[in-house]
C-alpha positions in Angstrom: -166.6 -20.3 -32.9 -163.6 -18.2 -32.1 -162.7 -19.8 -29.0 -162.6 -23.6 -30.7 -160.3 -22.6 -33.3 -158.4 -20.4 -30.9 -157.9 -23.6 -29.0 -157.3 -25.9 -32.5 -154.6 -23.6 -32.8 -153.2 -23.7 -29.5 -152.8 -27.6 -29.4 -151.8 -27.6 -32.8 -148.8 -25.1 -31.5 -148.3 -27.4 -28.5 -148.1 -30.8 -30.3 -145.4 -28.9 -33.2 -143.8 -28.3 -29.8 -144.0 -31.4 -28.3 -142.8 -33.0 -32.1 -139.3 -30.7 -31.4 -138.7 -31.0 -28.1 -138.7 -35.1 -29.1 -136.6 -34.8 -31.9 -134.0 -32.8 -29.8 -133.7 -35.0 -27.0 -133.3 -38.2 -29.7 -130.1 -36.1 -30.9 -128.8 -35.2 -27.7 -129.5 -38.8 -26.6 -127.6 -40.4 -29.8 -124.4 -38.1 -29.1 -124.6 -38.3 -25.2 -121.5 -39.5 -25.0 -119.7 -37.2 -27.2 -121.4 -34.5 -25.4 -120.3 -35.1 -22.2 -116.8 -36.5 -23.2 -116.5 -32.7 -25.5 -117.9 -30.6 -21.9 -115.7 -32.8 -19.6 -112.3 -31.8 -21.8 -114.0 -28.3 -22.1 -114.2 -27.8 -18.3 -110.5 -28.9 -17.8 -109.5 -26.6 -20.5 -111.5 -23.5 -18.9 -110.0 -24.5 -15.3 -106.0 -24.4 -16.9 -107.1 -21.2 -19.2 -108.5 -19.9 -16.3 -105.1 -20.8 -13.8 -103.2 -19.3 -16.7 -104.7 -16.1 -17.3 -104.7 -15.2 -13.1 -101.1 -16.0 -13.5 -100.8 -13.7 -16.0 -102.9 -11.1 -14.6 -100.5 -11.2 -11.8 -97.5 -10.7 -14.1 -98.8 -8.3 -16.0 -99.0 -6.6 -13.0 -95.9 -6.8 -11.5 -94.4 -5.5 -14.7 -96.9 -2.5 -14.8 -95.5 -1.8 -11.6 -91.6 -2.3 -12.1 -91.0 -1.2 -15.6 -93.4 1.6 -16.0 -92.9 2.9 -12.4 -96.7 3.3 -12.0 -98.6 3.3 -8.8 -100.5 -0.4 -7.4 -104.0 2.1 -8.1 -102.6 2.8 -11.7 -101.8 -0.6 -12.7 -104.8 -2.8 -11.3 -106.9 0.2 -13.1 -104.9 -0.2 -16.4 -105.7 -3.7 -15.7 -109.4 -3.8 -15.0 -109.8 -1.7 -18.0 -108.2 -4.4 -20.3 -110.8 -7.0 -18.7 -113.7 -5.0 -19.5 -112.5 -4.3 -22.9 -112.1 -8.1 -23.6 -115.1 -9.2 -21.9 -117.0 -6.7 -23.3 -115.4 -8.0 -26.8 -115.7 -11.5 -25.6 -119.5 -11.5 -24.9 -120.4 -10.0 -28.3 -118.7 -12.5 -30.1 -120.3 -15.3 -27.7 -123.6 -13.9 -28.2 -123.5 -13.9 -31.6 -122.6 -17.5 -31.8 -125.6 -18.8 -29.7 -128.3 -16.7 -31.8 -130.1 -19.8 -32.6 -128.7 -22.9 -31.0 -130.8 -25.5 -33.1 -129.6 -29.0 -33.7 -129.9 -29.9 -37.7 -132.8 -31.9 -37.3 -134.7 -29.4 -35.2 -134.2 -26.8 -37.2 -135.2 -28.3 -40.5 -138.5 -29.6 -38.0 -139.0 -25.8 -37.6 -138.8 -24.6 -40.9 -141.0 -27.3 -42.3 -143.8 -26.9 -39.8 -143.3 -22.6 -40.0 -143.9 -22.9 -43.9 -146.8 -25.6 -43.3 -148.3 -23.4 -41.1 -147.8 -20.5 -43.4 -149.2 -21.9 -46.3 -145.7 -22.2 -48.4 -144.1 -25.1 -49.2 
């Protein structure tokens, strides 16, 4: 009897997950044009920001070497430390923003399903 109950629960959870995936795919297909356009502009922005970042890094390296009379090694180490600190900050912020990347209808469906399975309405 335990196996058939387990099988039914597994089947129920599988169908619930299929439903949530189907809803998420419908939401994504409705907004495909917006998502693709946004991704293209994000890609262009990231590319340009990368070029600007590289140029700023080179300028900062040259400025540290000329203005403060630091050796090239000290300049490179200071720049690497700054990059490491900023990357840690950005990764922390980005990780917090991506904790639950569910679309609104998917989140609502998961909430309803969880409440129904736990007996809370």
